N, C-alpha and C positions, 0 to 999 in steps of 0.2 A: 183193153189193157189197163192194168192198175198202176198207180204211181207209188213209188216207194215212200214209206213214212218219213217224215222229217226227223232229222237227228234230234235226240233228246237235249233239252237245254241243260247246261251245267247247273249244279246246285248253287243256291245263293251263298252258302258258306265257302264253296270253292272260289267263287268270284270275289268274295270279300277277302279271302286269304291271298289271292293273287294281287289284288289292289294293295293290300298291306305290304306284301313283299316288294312290290314296285316302289312304294313310298319309302320303305326302309333302305332299299338300294340307292335311291336318289339322295336321301339324307346322309347315308354313309359316305357318299362321294363329297357332299358338302362339308361334312365334319372333317374328312381327310384334307380337303383343300384348306379349311381353316387352320388345322394343325400345321400343315406345310407353310402357310403364310406366317403363322406365329414363329415357327422355327427359323424361317428365312429372315424375318424382321429381327429376331434376336441375334442372328449371326451378323447381320449388316449394321444394325443400329444399337446393338446392346451396350456398347461402351458409353455412347451418348445418353442413353436412357438411364443407365446406372448413375452417371454424373448428375443428370437432371433430377433424379430422385434424391440425391444427396446422401449416399451411403457413408456412414461415419468413419470407417477405417479402410485403408487400402486392402487389408486382408479380406474384409467382407466383400469389397468390390471384386476382388480377384475370384472369390468363391462364386459370386453371382455371375461373373462373366465367363466362368469356365465353359469350355466347349462341350462338356459333358451334358449340361442342361439343354443346350440347343440340339445336340445329337440325340438326346433322349426324346425330345419332342419330334424330331424328324423320323426316328426309327419307330416310335410308337404310332405315328401317323401311317406309316407303311404297314405296320403289323396289324392294324385294324382290318385290313383286307385279307389276311391269311385265314 
């Protein structure tokens, strides 16, 4: 009786490509988590941070504290995965 031949080994470029895809996927989740953390910090601590920095005018502080900036960060973090 003869034994069946072993399965061919995948090419090194395929293995390297799969490793790269795995690293990118892992880093993508890390980047998304960082974006979400920044957005949540801005929503919760934004007013205190703006006062700590010392924004010169109330209008400038209002622009900085707008929810648009925090929402943009949160939405862009989720859009990374689309």
